C-alpha positions in Angstrom: -1.0 24.6 124.2 1.9 26.8 123.0 5.4 25.5 123.4 8.1 27.7 124.7 9.8 27.8 121.3 6.6 28.9 119.5 5.8 31.5 122.2 9.4 32.9 121.8 9.0 33.0 118.0 5.8 35.1 118.4 7.2 37.3 121.1 10.2 38.3 118.8 8.1 39.2 115.8 7.1 42.9 115.7 3.3 43.5 115.5 2.7 46.2 112.9 -0.2 48.4 113.6 -2.2 51.0 111.7 -4.3 53.3 113.8 -7.5 54.7 112.4 -8.9 57.4 114.7 -7.9 59.5 117.6 -4.3 60.2 118.5 -4.8 59.0 122.1 -4.7 55.4 120.8 -1.4 56.2 119.1 0.2 57.4 122.3 -1.2 54.4 124.2 0.3 51.9 121.8 3.7 53.7 121.2 4.5 53.7 124.9 3.1 50.2 125.6 5.4 47.5 124.1 8.6 47.5 122.1 7.1 44.7 119.9 4.2 46.9 118.8 5.3 49.0 115.9 2.9 51.7 114.8 3.3 52.0 111.0 0.7 54.6 110.4 -2.1 56.9 111.7 -5.1 58.0 109.7 -8.2 59.9 110.6 -10.8 58.5 108.2 -12.0 55.2 106.9 -11.1 56.2 103.3 -7.5 56.9 104.4 -7.5 53.7 106.4 -8.5 51.7 103.3 -5.7 53.3 101.3 -3.1 52.8 104.0 -4.1 49.1 104.5 -3.5 48.5 100.8 0.0 50.0 101.0 1.2 49.0 104.5 -0.4 45.6 105.0 -0.1 45.8 108.8 -0.7 42.8 111.2 -3.5 44.8 113.0 -5.6 47.9 112.4 -7.0 49.6 115.5 -10.3 51.2 114.4 -11.6 53.9 116.7 -15.1 53.2 117.8 -16.2 56.8 117.1 -14.9 56.6 113.5 -16.6 53.2 113.0 -19.8 54.6 114.5 -19.7 57.8 112.4 -19.1 56.0 109.1 -20.9 52.8 110.0 -19.6 49.3 110.6 -20.6 48.5 107.0 -17.2 50.0 106.0 -15.5 46.9 107.6 -15.8 44.7 104.4 -14.0 47.4 102.4 -11.2 47.4 105.0 -11.0 43.6 104.9 -10.8 43.7 101.1 -8.0 46.2 101.2 -5.9 43.9 103.4 -7.5 40.5 103.9 -4.9 39.2 106.4 -5.0 42.3 108.7 -6.8 41.8 112.0 -9.3 44.5 112.9 -9.4 45.6 116.6 -12.0 47.9 118.0 -10.7 49.4 121.3 -12.6 48.4 124.4 -15.0 51.0 125.8 -13.7 53.6 128.2 -10.0 54.2 128.7 -8.5 51.3 126.8 -5.1 51.2 128.5 -3.7 47.7 129.0 -6.8 46.1 127.6 -6.2 47.7 124.2 -2.5 46.6 124.3 -3.6 43.1 125.2 -6.1 43.0 122.3 -3.5 44.2 119.8 -1.0 41.6 121.1 -3.6 38.8 120.8 -4.6 39.9 117.3 -0.9 40.2 116.2 0.0 36.8 117.6 -3.0 35.2 115.9 -2.0 37.0 112.6 1.5 35.5 112.8 0.2 32.0 113.8 -2.1 31.9 110.8 0.4 33.1 108.2 3.4 31.5 106.7 6.3 33.4 105.2 4.4 33.8 101.9 1.3 35.2 103.7 -0.9 32.1 103.3 -2.7 30.2 106.0 -2.2 26.5 106.3 -5.7 25.9 104.7 -4.7 28.2 101.8 -1.5 26.3 101.3 -3.5 23.1 101.2 -5.7 24.5 98.4 -2.7 25.7 96.4 -1.0 22.3 96.8 -4.1 20.5 95.5 -4.6 23.0 92.6 -1.0 22.5 91.6 -1.5 18.7 91.6 -4.3 19.2 89.1 -7.3 18.6 91.2 -10.6 20.4 90.3 -12.4 22.7 92.7 -15.0 19.9 93.3 -12.3 17.4 94.1 -10.5 19.8 96.5 -13.9 20.6 98.2 -14.6 16.9 98.7 -11.1 16.2 100.1 -11.3 19.2 102.5 -15.0 18.8 103.4 -15.8 22.2 102.2 -18.2 23.6 99.5 -17.0 24.2 96.0 -17.9 27.9 96.5 -15.5 28.1 99.5 -12.7 26.6 97.4 -13.4 29.1 94.6 -13.3 31.9 97.2 -10.0 30.6 98.7 -8.4 30.3 95.3 -9.6 33.8 94.2 -8.3 35.3 97.5 -5.0 33.5 97.2 -4.5 34.6 93.6 -5.4 38.2 94.5 -3.0 38.2 97.5 -0.1 36.8 95.4 -0.9 39.0 92.4 -1.6 36.1 90.1 -4.3 36.1 87.4 -4.8 32.5 86.4 -4.7 28.9 87.6 -1.6 28.3 85.5 0.2 31.1 87.3 -0.8 29.7 90.6 0.6 26.3 89.6 3.9 27.9 88.5 4.1 29.8 91.8 3.6 26.6 93.7 6.3 24.8 91.7 8.8 27.6 92.1 8.3 27.5 95.9 8.5 23.7 96.2 5.0 23.2 97.4 4.7 20.0 95.4 7.7 18.5 97.2 5.8 18.3 100.5 
């Protein structure tokens, strides 16, 4: 259950959206809600991938025709370009309020999952334990996850933060006071 305070926090945060596809979606979202801020519009999956790397929006609305034309197998490349961005496929037919609702839901989920540094609560747990000197196997045991999942989390965190080693990740955690908690 969401408290009034949490709901207010999410309602005041703008939802940044990249649109990949037809301009009709662009018109629909621009006129829908003041909190939805369209930050870009591209017409190809290649351009969407580049825009995601640069803009890092909360949500990308991927036109079904574009996805169908180039194949849904392009989704992993979009995910790699901006791992935290939610991907929304507009509902069939005239999207109207259903599309706006889907974007709002995806945007709220994006904000709920991320902290100011862009990490999820689980990722912050992993960083904390890495900084304390735990091995991947120890972290996996404590969080009831596989070692491979911890390795994937750590690699994704380091990539997102622009860090190249475990030592840099520890320094980053120390600088942000993650060991104090």
